[in-house]
C-alpha positions as CSV (number, residue, x, y, z in Angstrom):
1,X,25.3,11.7,-9.3
2,X,25.7,8.0,-8.2
3,X,24.9,9.8,-5.0
4,X,21.8,11.0,-5.7
5,X,20.5,7.9,-6.8
6,X,18.7,5.0,-5.3
7,X,21.7,2.1,-4.2
8,X,20.6,-1.2,-6.4
9,X,23.4,-3.2,-4.5
10,X,20.8,-5.7,-3.1
11,X,19.9,-6.0,-6.8
12,X,23.2,-6.6,-7.7
13,X,24.5,-9.1,-5.3
14,X,21.4,-10.8,-3.7
15,X,19.4,-13.1,-5.9
16,X,16.5,-14.0,-3.9
17,X,15.9,-10.3,-3.6
18,X,16.0,-9.5,-7.1
19,X,13.6,-12.3,-7.9
20,X,10.9,-11.2,-5.0
21,X,11.6,-7.9,-6.7
22,X,10.7,-8.5,-10.3
23,X,7.3,-10.6,-9.1
24,X,6.5,-8.4,-7.0
25,X,6.8,-5.5,-9.7
26,X,4.6,-7.5,-12.0
27,X,1.8,-8.8,-9.8
28,X,1.2,-5.4,-8.1
29,X,0.6,-3.9,-11.8
30,X,-1.9,-6.7,-12.2
31,X,-3.3,-5.7,-8.5
32,X,-3.7,-2.3,-9.6
33,X,-5.0,-2.6,-12.7
34,X,-8.2,-4.5,-10.6
35,X,-8.5,-1.8,-8.2
36,X,-9.0,0.7,-11.4
37,X,-11.5,-2.0,-12.8
38,X,-13.4,-2.6,-9.4
39,X,-13.8,0.9,-8.8
40,X,-14.8,1.7,-12.3
41,X,-17.3,-1.2,-12.7
42,X,-18.8,-0.2,-9.1
43,X,-19.6,3.3,-10.1
44,X,-21.1,2.0,-13.2
45,X,-23.4,-0.1,-11.1
46,X,-23.8,2.3,-8.6
47,X,-22.9,6.0,-10.0
48,X,-22.2,6.5,-6.2
49,X,-18.9,7.6,-4.2
50,X,-19.5,5.7,-1.1
51,X,-20.7,2.2,-2.5
52,X,-17.0,2.9,-4.6
53,X,-15.6,3.7,-0.8
54,X,-17.8,0.6,1.0
55,X,-15.0,-1.2,-1.4
56,X,-12.9,-0.4,1.2
57,X,-14.8,-1.2,4.0
58,X,-15.2,-5.3,2.6
59,X,-11.3,-5.5,2.0
60,X,-10.9,-3.9,5.8
61,X,-12.4,-7.1,7.9
62,X,-10.3,-9.5,6.2
63,X,-7.0,-7.5,6.3
64,X,-7.4,-7.1,9.8
65,X,-8.0,-10.3,11.5
66,X,-5.9,-11.9,9.1
67,X,-3.3,-9.8,8.8
68,X,-2.7,-10.2,12.9
69,X,-3.2,-13.9,12.5
70,X,-0.8,-13.6,9.4
71,X,1.8,-12.5,10.9
72,X,1.9,-14.8,13.6
73,X,1.9,-17.4,10.9
74,X,5.2,-16.0,9.7
75,X,6.4,-16.6,12.9
76,X,5.6,-20.2,13.6
77,X,6.1,-21.4,9.6
78,X,7.8,-21.4,6.6
79,X,7.5,-17.8,5.4
80,X,8.4,-18.9,1.5
81,X,5.6,-21.9,1.7
82,X,3.1,-19.0,3.3
83,X,4.3,-16.4,0.3
84,X,3.1,-19.0,-2.2
85,X,-0.2,-20.0,-0.7
86,X,-0.7,-16.4,-0.9
87,X,-0.2,-15.7,-4.5
88,X,-2.4,-18.7,-5.5
89,X,-4.8,-17.2,-3.4
90,X,-5.0,-14.1,-5.0
91,X,-4.4,-15.5,-8.3
92,X,-7.4,-17.4,-7.4
93,X,-9.9,-14.0,-6.2
94,X,-8.9,-12.6,-9.5
95,X,-10.1,-15.6,-11.8
96,X,-13.6,-14.6,-9.7
97,X,-13.5,-11.4,-10.8
98,X,-13.0,-12.2,-14.4
99,X,-15.7,-14.9,-14.3
100,X,-18.0,-11.9,-13.1
101,X,-17.6,-9.5,-15.7
102,X,-17.6,-11.9,-18.0
103,X,-21.3,-13.3,-17.2
104,X,-22.0,-8.9,-17.2
105,X,-23.1,-9.0,-13.5
106,X,-25.0,-6.2,-12.7
107,X,-24.7,-6.1,-8.9
108,X,-21.7,-5.0,-6.6
109,X,-21.8,-7.4,-3.8
110,X,-20.2,-9.9,-5.7
111,X,-17.5,-7.5,-6.5
112,X,-17.2,-6.7,-2.4
113,X,-16.6,-10.6,-2.0
114,X,-14.3,-11.1,-4.3
115,X,-11.8,-8.5,-3.1
116,X,-12.6,-9.4,0.3
117,X,-11.0,-12.6,-0.3
118,X,-7.9,-11.6,-2.4
119,X,-7.4,-9.2,0.8
120,X,-7.5,-12.0,3.2
121,X,-4.5,-13.8,1.1
122,X,-2.7,-10.5,1.2
123,X,-3.2,-10.4,4.6
124,X,-1.9,-13.6,5.0
125,X,1.3,-13.6,2.4
126,X,2.6,-9.8,2.7
127,X,3.6,-10.0,6.3
128,X,5.6,-13.1,5.2
129,X,7.1,-11.9,2.8
130,X,7.9,-8.4,4.3
131,X,10.0,-10.6,7.1
132,X,11.4,-13.1,4.4
133,X,13.6,-9.7,3.9
134,X,15.3,-8.6,6.8
135,X,16.1,-13.0,6.8
136,X,18.0,-12.9,3.0
137,X,19.7,-8.9,3.1
138,X,22.8,-7.5,5.7
139,X,21.7,-5.1,7.9
140,X,23.5,-2.2,6.0
141,X,21.4,-2.7,2.8
142,X,18.3,-2.3,4.3
143,X,17.2,1.1,3.5
144,X,18.7,1.0,0.0
145,X,16.6,-2.6,-0.2
146,X,13.5,-0.7,1.3
147,X,13.9,2.1,-1.2
148,X,13.4,-0.7,-4.2
149,X,11.2,-2.3,-2.6
150,X,9.0,0.6,-2.2
151,X,10.1,1.4,-6.3
152,X,8.9,-1.6,-7.4
153,X,5.5,-0.8,-5.4
154,X,5.1,1.9,-7.0
155,X,6.3,0.7,-10.7
156,X,2.8,-1.0,-9.7
157,X,0.6,1.6,-8.7
158,X,2.0,4.1,-11.8
159,X,1.8,1.2,-14.3
160,X,-1.5,-0.2,-13.2
161,X,-3.7,1.9,-12.7
162,X,-3.0,3.7,-16.6
163,X,-2.6,0.2,-18.2
164,X,-5.7,-0.5,-16.4
165,X,-7.7,2.9,-17.4
166,X,-6.3,2.5,-21.3
167,X,-7.5,-1.0,-21.7
168,X,-10.4,-0.6,-20.4
169,X,-11.2,2.1,-22.3
170,X,-10.3,0.6,-25.4
171,X,-11.8,-2.8,-25.0
172,X,-14.8,-1.3,-22.8
173,X,-14.5,-4.3,-20.7
174,X,-13.3,-4.7,-17.4
175,X,-12.4,-8.4,-17.5
176,X,-8.9,-7.4,-19.2
177,X,-7.4,-6.1,-16.1
178,X,-8.8,-9.2,-14.5
179,X,-7.2,-11.9,-16.7
180,X,-4.1,-10.1,-16.7
181,X,-3.7,-9.4,-13.0
182,X,-4.6,-13.7,-12.3
183,X,-1.7,-14.3,-14.6
184,X,0.4,-12.2,-12.9
185,X,0.6,-13.7,-10.1
186,X,1.8,-16.9,-11.4
187,X,5.4,-14.9,-11.5
188,X,4.6,-14.1,-7.4
189,X,4.3,-17.9,-7.2
190,X,7.8,-18.7,-8.9
191,X,9.5,-16.2,-7.0
192,X,8.5,-17.5,-3.6
193,X,9.2,-21.0,-4.6
194,X,12.5,-20.3,-5.7
195,X,13.5,-19.1,-2.0
196,X,15.2,-21.7,0.2
197,X,13.7,-22.9,3.0
198,X,13.1,-20.1,5.4
199,X,11.8,-21.7,9.2
200,X,11.1,-19.7,12.9
201,X,14.1,-18.9,14.1
202,X,14.8,-19.9,18.1
203,X,12.2,-18.6,20.5
204,X,9.3,-17.9,17.5
205,X,6.1,-19.3,19.1
206,X,5.8,-23.2,17.6
207,X,2.4,-22.3,16.5
208,X,0.3,-19.1,15.6
209,X,-2.4,-18.5,17.9
210,X,-4.5,-16.1,19.6
211,X,-1.7,-15.9,22.4
212,X,1.3,-15.6,20.1
213,X,-0.7,-12.5,18.7
214,X,-1.5,-11.1,22.2
215,X,2.6,-11.7,22.6
216,X,3.6,-9.3,19.4
217,X,1.3,-6.5,20.2
218,X,2.5,-6.7,23.9
219,X,5.8,-6.3,22.4
220,X,5.0,-2.9,21.0
221,X,3.9,-1.6,24.9
222,X,6.0,1.8,26.3
223,X,7.8,1.6,22.3
224,X,6.0,5.0,21.4
225,X,8.5,5.5,18.7
226,X,7.1,2.4,16.5
227,X,3.2,3.4,17.3
228,X,4.4,6.9,16.1
229,X,5.0,4.9,12.5
230,X,1.7,3.2,13.1
231,X,-0.1,6.0,14.2
232,X,1.2,8.6,11.6
233,X,0.1,6.1,8.5
234,X,-3.1,5.8,9.4
235,X,-3.7,9.8,9.9
236,X,-2.3,10.0,6.7
237,X,-4.7,7.9,4.8
238,X,-7.7,8.1,6.5
239,X,-8.2,11.1,6.0
240,X,-5.7,12.0,3.0
241,X,-6.4,9.0,0.6
242,X,-9.2,10.0,-2.3
243,X,-9.0,7.0,-3.7
244,X,-12.5,6.1,-3.6
245,X,-13.4,9.4,-5.4
246,X,-11.5,9.6,-8.4
247,X,-14.4,7.6,-10.6
248,X,-16.8,10.9,-9.4
249,X,-14.3,12.9,-9.7
250,X,-13.0,11.9,-13.2
251,X,-16.6,12.1,-14.2
252,X,-17.6,15.1,-12.4
253,X,-14.6,17.5,-12.8
254,X,-13.4,16.3,-16.0
255,X,-16.0,15.0,-17.6
256,X,-15.8,17.2,-21.0
257,X,-12.5,16.5,-21.6
258,X,-11.2,14.6,-24.8
259,X,-9.9,11.8,-22.6
260,X,-12.2,8.6,-21.5
261,X,-13.5,8.6,-17.9
262,X,-11.9,4.9,-17.4
263,X,-8.6,7.0,-18.5
264,X,-8.3,9.7,-16.6
265,X,-9.1,7.5,-13.4
266,X,-5.6,5.3,-14.4
267,X,-4.3,8.8,-14.6
268,X,-5.7,10.2,-11.2
269,X,-4.8,7.0,-9.8
270,X,-1.4,7.1,-11.4
271,X,-0.6,10.2,-10.0
272,X,0.3,9.3,-6.6
273,X,2.3,6.3,-7.2
274,X,4.3,7.7,-10.6
275,X,5.6,11.0,-7.9
276,X,6.3,8.0,-5.0
277,X,8.5,6.5,-8.0
278,X,11.0,9.2,-8.5
279,X,11.2,10.0,-5.3
280,X,12.7,6.4,-5.0
281,X,14.7,6.6,-8.0
282,X,16.5,9.9,-6.5
283,X,16.3,8.7,-2.8
284,X,19.9,8.2,-2.6
285,X,20.2,11.6,-0.5
286,X,17.7,9.8,2.2
287,X,20.8,7.4,3.1
288,X,22.3,10.4,4.9
289,X,19.4,11.7,6.8
290,X,19.6,10.4,10.6
291,X,16.7,12.4,12.2
292,X,14.4,10.3,10.3
293,X,11.1,10.7,13.0
294,X,11.9,14.7,11.5
295,X,11.6,13.2,8.1
296,X,8.2,11.1,8.4
297,X,6.6,14.0,10.3
298,X,7.5,16.6,7.6
299,X,6.6,14.4,4.9
300,X,3.3,13.3,5.9
301,X,2.7,17.1,6.9
302,X,3.6,17.7,2.8
303,X,1.2,14.5,1.9
304,X,-1.2,16.7,3.2
305,X,-0.8,19.9,2.0
306,X,-0.4,18.3,-1.9
307,X,-4.0,16.5,-0.9
308,X,-5.2,20.1,0.1
309,X,-3.6,21.6,-2.7
310,X,-5.3,18.3,-5.4
311,X,-9.0,19.1,-4.2
312,X,-8.7,22.9,-4.4
313,X,-7.9,22.7,-8.2
314,X,-10.2,21.8,-11.5
315,X,-7.3,21.9,-13.7
316,X,-5.9,17.8,-14.6
317,X,-2.5,18.8,-15.3
318,X,-2.1,20.2,-11.7
319,X,-4.2,17.9,-10.0
320,X,-1.6,15.2,-11.4
321,X,1.0,17.2,-10.4
322,X,-0.7,17.9,-6.7
323,X,-0.7,14.1,-6.5
324,X,2.5,13.2,-7.5
325,X,4.0,15.6,-4.9
326,X,1.9,13.8,-2.7
327,X,2.9,10.3,-3.9
328,X,6.4,11.7,-3.5
329,X,5.9,12.7,0.2
330,X,4.3,9.4,1.5
331,X,6.7,7.1,-0.5
332,X,9.8,9.0,1.6
333,X,7.7,8.6,5.2
334,X,7.4,4.8,4.0
335,X,11.1,4.4,3.4
336,X,11.6,5.6,7.0
337,X,9.0,4.0,8.7
338,X,9.7,0.2,7.0
339,X,13.3,1.1,8.2
340,X,12.7,1.9,11.6
341,X,10.9,-1.4,12.2
342,X,13.3,-3.5,10.7
343,X,16.3,-2.3,13.1
344,X,14.4,-2.1,16.2
345,X,12.3,-5.3,16.0
346,X,14.1,-9.1,16.7
347,X,13.2,-11.1,14.1
348,X,11.1,-13.8,16.1
349,X,8.5,-10.9,16.5
350,X,8.6,-9.5,12.4
351,X,6.5,-11.1,11.1
352,X,3.6,-10.3,13.7
353,X,4.7,-7.1,13.6
354,X,4.9,-7.0,10.0
355,X,1.1,-7.9,9.9
356,X,-0.2,-5.2,12.4
357,X,1.9,-3.2,9.5
358,X,-0.2,-4.9,7.1
359,X,-3.4,-3.7,8.3
360,X,-2.2,-0.1,9.4
361,X,-0.3,0.3,5.8
362,X,-3.1,-1.8,3.7
363,X,-6.3,-1.1,6.0
364,X,-6.1,2.8,6.3
365,X,-6.5,3.1,2.3
366,X,-9.7,1.2,2.8
367,X,-10.6,3.0,5.5
368,X,-9.9,6.1,3.9
369,X,-12.1,4.7,0.5
370,X,-14.7,4.2,3.6
371,X,-14.2,8.0,4.9
372,X,-14.0,9.7,2.2
373,X,-16.8,8.2,0.2
374,X,-18.9,8.8,3.5
375,X,-18.2,12.8,3.7
376,X,-18.7,12.9,-0.3
377,X,-22.3,11.6,0.1
378,X,-22.7,14.5,2.3
379,X,-20.5,17.2,1.1
380,X,-19.7,16.5,-2.2
381,X,-16.6,15.4,-3.8
382,X,-14.3,18.6,-3.4
383,X,-14.9,18.9,0.5
384,X,-14.1,15.4,1.4
385,X,-10.6,15.8,-0.7
386,X,-9.9,19.6,1.0
387,X,-11.1,18.5,4.4
388,X,-9.1,15.3,4.5
389,X,-5.5,17.1,3.5
390,X,-6.6,19.8,6.5
391,X,-7.6,17.0,8.7
392,X,-4.0,14.9,8.4
393,X,-2.2,17.9,9.1
394,X,-4.1,18.8,12.1
395,X,-3.9,15.0,13.6
396,X,0.1,14.8,12.6
397,X,0.5,18.2,15.1
398,X,-1.4,16.5,17.5
399,X,0.6,13.2,18.1
400,X,3.6,15.1,17.6
401,X,2.8,17.1,20.7
402,X,1.9,13.8,21.9
403,X,5.0,11.9,22.1
404,X,7.7,15.0,21.2
405,X,10.8,13.0,21.7
406,X,10.0,11.0,17.9
407,X,11.1,14.0,16.3
408,X,14.6,13.3,17.8
409,X,14.7,9.7,16.6
410,X,18.4,9.1,15.1
411,X,19.2,5.7,13.1
412,X,22.2,5.9,14.8
413,X,21.4,5.2,17.7
414,X,17.6,3.8,17.7
415,X,15.3,3.2,20.2
416,X,11.8,1.4,19.8
């Protein structure tokens, strides 16, 4: 049985990692409560899936610009300090969201502005937090640490939407989600501040500037296996992420349910994360998978197929099941993609490449929000979901045809 479950060694033996795990678990719950609250509030104000999709677009620009620059900062400055400052900034953004809710705001633009601010601080801090892990965790425990890290993310993605949906339904006010989010970030501040100093390694650029960002991007030239991890994740998230449609789907597909619309939004949002969390808990066998490129490709095909199936059913229980399967597949892909990056990238480049990783991993779903909302505005929510899932599978096939050696990537002989 122990071989089936995830390895808890990093939590038992590395106190610094244990603190980060705890802080990320708690702050993610708050963040996902806020994500549900913003979607519900924007849809309530506008009655438009396109407007909800625009939330993703508002988050995208700061993610792209500051994600790349934040990665360069993480190679040039103390990663602990960057993580702390970004946590303070994200707490402030949540406070601004709370203030507009308490003032009964009836316009969408303040929400776009404040989520853009939060996205910017996240883009600066996340590369630092991710680049810290290989500094405090031995190489032989990295995959176990990544499985645990994705578990904690998915705990937040599961509990946050559920709690957010239930509390908003019970109180009739989105402000409760924003308040909890602001408080949760104080735990992240504590975790970052309690780390030892993590100054730049030898060979890192002295100052973050455009040249150091370009140098980080140039590192990827010719490294098609790493490029493929980025391209495949973008395909999955841009075409197969129907999150922006959940408020409309909850109302239009399941509006006659005894469960309130806000609670259904929470269930739909939480289902992929629940599946991902279960796949992380039972991730023991993944330690023995060496053909990681093949595993990533089949996981993303599974994601696209499950999203397609979700779009073809109007049964709430089946819908939640298919979303959970999709989340499990996405988590398996994420574990292997992250491990590949951490193994083949030297420490002096990790911050900048984690910045790019942040842009892709966090920016892809934002583009997905915009894509799904736009298609829904033209063809309806069902067309948007089904076409997105099928497009995910088709583009994955095209990428594998472009770089066939990716399917042969073996972790015992890693090649970038």
